[in-house]
C-alpha positions in Angstrom: -2.1 -14.1 -14.2 -3.5 -10.7 -14.4 -4.8 -10.6 -10.9 -1.2 -11.7 -9.5 0.4 -9.0 -11.7 -1.9 -6.2 -10.4 -1.4 -7.6 -6.6 2.3 -7.4 -6.8 2.2 -4.0 -8.5 -0.4 -3.1 -5.3 2.3 -4.5 -2.7 5.0 -2.3 -4.5 2.9 0.6 -4.2 2.1 0.0 -0.5 5.8 -0.4 0.3 6.9 2.6 -1.5 4.4 4.7 -0.1 5.3 3.9 3.4 9.3 3.9 3.2 9.4 7.3 4.5 7.3 6.9 7.7 7.7 4.9 11.1 10.3 2.1 10.9 9.1 0.2 13.6 6.1 -1.2 12.0 6.6 -4.7 10.4 3.5 -5.4 8.5 0.2 -4.1 7.0 -3.3 -5.4 6.7 -4.2 -6.1 3.0 -7.7 -7.3 3.7 -10.4 -7.8 6.3 -13.9 -8.9 6.6 -16.1 -10.3 9.1 -15.6 -10.3 12.9 -11.9 -9.5 13.2 -10.0 -7.4 16.0 -6.7 -6.2 17.0 -4.9 -6.0 20.2 -1.9 -3.5 20.4 1.0 -4.6 22.5 0.3 -1.6 24.6 -3.6 -2.1 25.1 -5.5 -4.5 27.6 -8.0 -5.6 25.2 -8.9 -6.4 21.6 -10.7 -3.6 19.6 -12.9 -4.0 16.8 -12.6 -1.8 13.6 -9.5 -3.3 11.8 -9.3 -1.5 8.4 -7.2 -2.2 5.3 -4.0 -0.4 5.4 -3.7 -0.6 9.3 0.0 -0.8 10.2 1.0 -3.8 12.4 3.9 -3.6 15.1 5.7 -6.1 16.9 3.5 -8.0 19.5 0.4 -7.0 18.1 -2.4 -9.7 18.5 -5.1 -10.5 15.8 -8.1 -12.5 16.7 -11.0 -13.5 14.3 -14.6 -14.7 14.9 -16.7 -17.1 13.3 -17.0 -15.2 10.2 -13.8 -13.2 10.3 -10.8 -13.1 7.9 -7.8 -10.9 7.6 -4.7 -11.1 5.2 -1.4 -9.2 6.1 1.9 -8.5 4.3 5.3 -8.1 6.0 7.2 -5.0 4.8 10.6 -6.5 4.2 10.2 -9.4 1.6 6.2 -9.2 1.1 5.6 -12.6 2.7 1.7 -13.0 3.4 -0.4 -14.6 6.1 -3.9 -15.3 5.7 -5.9 -15.6 9.1 -9.0 -17.7 8.9 -12.1 -17.5 11.0 -11.9 -18.4 14.9 -8.4 -17.8 15.2 -5.9 -16.0 17.5 -2.2 -15.2 17.1 0.4 -12.8 18.1 2.7 -11.1 15.2 6.4 -10.3 16.4 9.2 -9.1 14.3 12.6 -7.8 15.1 14.5 -5.6 12.4 18.0 -6.1 11.7 19.9 -4.6 8.4 16.9 -3.9 6.2 15.3 -7.5 7.1 12.7 -8.7 9.9 12.9 -11.9 11.8 9.5 -12.8 12.1 7.4 -15.0 14.6 3.8 -15.9 14.6 2.6 -17.2 18.0 -0.8 -19.1 17.2 -3.0 -19.7 20.2 -5.4 -21.6 18.1 -6.9 -21.4 14.5 -5.9 -21.6 10.8 -3.7 -19.6 8.8 -2.1 -19.9 5.2 1.5 -18.6 4.8 3.1 -17.8 1.7 6.7 -17.0 2.5 8.8 -15.5 -0.1 12.2 -17.4 -0.5 14.7 -14.6 0.4 17.4 -14.2 2.9 15.5 -11.4 4.5 15.2 -12.7 8.3 13.9 -16.0 9.9 10.4 -17.1 9.8 8.8 -19.0 12.7 5.3 -20.1 13.5 4.8 -21.3 16.8 1.7 -23.0 18.4 1.2 -24.6 21.9 2.3 -27.7 20.3 5.0 -27.1 17.7 7.6 -24.7 16.5 7.9 -24.6 12.7 11.0 -23.3 10.9 10.0 -21.7 7.3 11.9 -20.6 4.4 10.5 -20.1 1.0 7.1 -22.0 1.2 3.6 -22.0 1.0 1.4 -24.2 3.7 -1.3 -24.4 5.9 -1.4 -24.6 9.7 -4.5 -26.0 11.5 -3.7 -25.5 15.4 -5.9 -26.6 18.4 -4.3 -26.6 21.8 -6.2 -29.9 22.6 -5.8 -32.0 19.5 -2.6 -30.7 18.0 -1.4 -29.5 14.8 -1.9 -30.1 11.3 0.3 -28.6 8.6 -0.5 -29.0 4.7 2.5 -28.4 2.5 1.8 -26.9 -0.8 5.4 -26.0 -1.9 8.9 -25.9 -0.4 9.2 -27.4 3.1 8.6 -27.0 6.7 10.6 -28.2 9.5 8.3 -28.9 12.4 9.6 -29.5 16.0 7.3 -31.1 18.6 7.4 -29.1 22.0 6.8 -32.2 24.0 9.0 -34.9 22.5 11.5 -32.8 20.4 10.6 -35.0 17.6 11.1 -33.2 14.1 9.5 -33.8 10.7 9.9 -32.2 7.5 6.7 -31.5 5.5 7.0 -31.1 1.7 4.8 -30.1 -1.0 1.5 -32.4 -1.2 2.5 -33.8 2.3 0.5 -33.4 5.6 2.3 -33.1 9.0 1.0 -34.1 12.0 2.1 -32.9 15.7 0.3 -34.1 18.8 0.3 -32.5 22.3 1.6 -35.9 23.6 4.7 -36.0 21.5 3.8 -37.8 18.3 4.8 -36.6 15.0 4.3 -38.0 11.4 4.2 -37.1 7.7 1.8 -38.7 5.2 0.6 -37.8 1.6 -2.1 -35.5 1.6 -5.4 -37.1 0.4 -7.3 -35.7 -2.2 -9.6 -33.0 -1.0 -8.3 -32.8 2.5 -6.3 -29.4 2.4 -8.4 -26.5 3.1 -9.7 -24.4 0.3 -8.2 -20.8 -0.3 -11.5 -19.1 -0.8 -9.8 -15.8 -0.7 -7.6 -16.7 -3.8 -10.8 -17.5 -5.7 -12.7 -14.5 -5.3 -12.7 -11.9 -8.0 -13.5 -8.3 -6.9 -14.5 -5.9 -9.4 -13.5 -2.4 -7.9 -11.2 -2.2 -4.9 -9.8 0.9 -3.0 -7.2 0.7 -0.4 -7.0 3.6 2.3 -3.7 3.7 4.2 -3.1 6.1 7.0 0.6 6.8 7.8 2.1 8.3 10.9 5.7 9.7 10.8 8.0 9.8 14.1 6.9 13.5 14.4 3.1 12.5 14.9 2.1 13.8 11.5 -0.5 11.8 9.7 -1.5 11.5 5.9 -3.9 9.1 4.0 -3.0 7.5 0.6 -5.7 6.2 -1.4 -5.0 3.5 -4.2 -7.9 2.4 -6.4 -7.3 -0.9 -8.2 -9.1 -3.6 -10.0 -8.4 -7.4 -10.2 -9.6 -9.1 -13.1 
């Protein structure tokens, strides 16, 4: 409980600190470890050295290696995405009247989405096999271009449309949705122990320091340091 309260306070500080700077950013990196790289929309290749507090802009691409992990938070409604190892995806956002319509295009990999139940923009997760429409829910996605997608619902519901057949399923809490490249879709109860473990949520870090580098439209930069403790 104490950890959740402190994390919410931290997110509020991040959003307050960044409110006066460039308005085209859509998200921030909250956590990173291992082999993690970032490719800007204007870059030709991925670059390592992703840092906590890095800004993310529409069409930025994230890739993690065998030990990589990153968590990011969207700036409008504080929805979060946790990207596990061996994953690659593009983050897209379109701003409109204080909200961001978000889309995550997964090439492959594993992510956990924690989407806040607000009216601030649509949230879509697209894979080579499926398109998932999300509003106010928590779930896992495991995507493989050859074998297809597995959706594990934790709370709320996800509407999944198969790209090949157009078949639609709704995956609720404690359910597993499967969508295959050949067009099959199905929903079943999640067997005990099948759902991935959110190791990041179980970690307890004694001391944390968040450094955020900000750049305004005139090109001026400043760095904000926030120290916090999660118990």
